[in-house]
C-alpha positions in Angstrom: 110.0 65.0 98.6 106.5 65.8 99.4 105.6 69.4 100.6 104.4 69.2 104.2 103.9 72.9 104.9 103.0 76.0 102.9 103.2 79.5 104.6 101.0 82.3 103.3 102.2 85.7 104.3 99.0 87.7 104.7 100.0 90.3 107.2 103.4 91.4 106.5 105.2 88.8 108.7 107.7 87.7 106.0 107.3 90.4 103.4 106.3 94.1 103.9 103.5 94.2 101.4 101.8 97.4 102.9 103.8 99.9 100.8 103.2 97.8 97.6 99.5 97.5 98.4 99.1 101.2 99.1 101.0 102.0 95.8 98.5 99.8 93.8 95.6 101.5 95.7 96.9 105.0 94.8 97.2 104.0 91.1 93.7 102.5 91.2 92.0 105.5 92.7 93.7 107.8 90.2 91.6 106.1 87.6 88.6 107.6 89.3 90.0 111.0 89.6 91.3 110.9 93.1 94.8 112.2 93.4 96.5 110.6 96.4 100.2 110.6 97.2 101.8 107.3 98.3 103.0 108.9 101.6 99.4 110.0 102.4 97.9 106.7 101.6 100.4 105.0 103.9 99.4 107.4 106.8 95.7 107.0 106.0 95.5 103.3 105.5 98.3 101.6 107.4 96.9 98.7 109.4 93.3 99.4 108.1 90.8 97.0 106.8 90.0 97.3 103.1 86.4 98.3 104.0 87.7 101.3 106.0 90.0 102.2 103.1 87.1 102.2 100.7 85.0 104.3 103.0 87.7 107.0 103.2 88.1 106.8 99.4 84.4 107.2 98.8 84.3 110.2 101.1 87.1 111.9 99.2 85.4 111.2 95.8 82.2 113.0 96.8 
């Protein structure tokens, strides 16, 4: 049987990846000395573009 369709879940339609993405972001910024709680990251970054998240992180690292 040949595959006719592949669905990529890029915006949380099939899997809620927002919490997982924020968890990874929190761990990553900790490596640069920014202590950020998961709940705070979700509040700050939910629905945001990565460029906007990076801008917030840059400001907090100053």
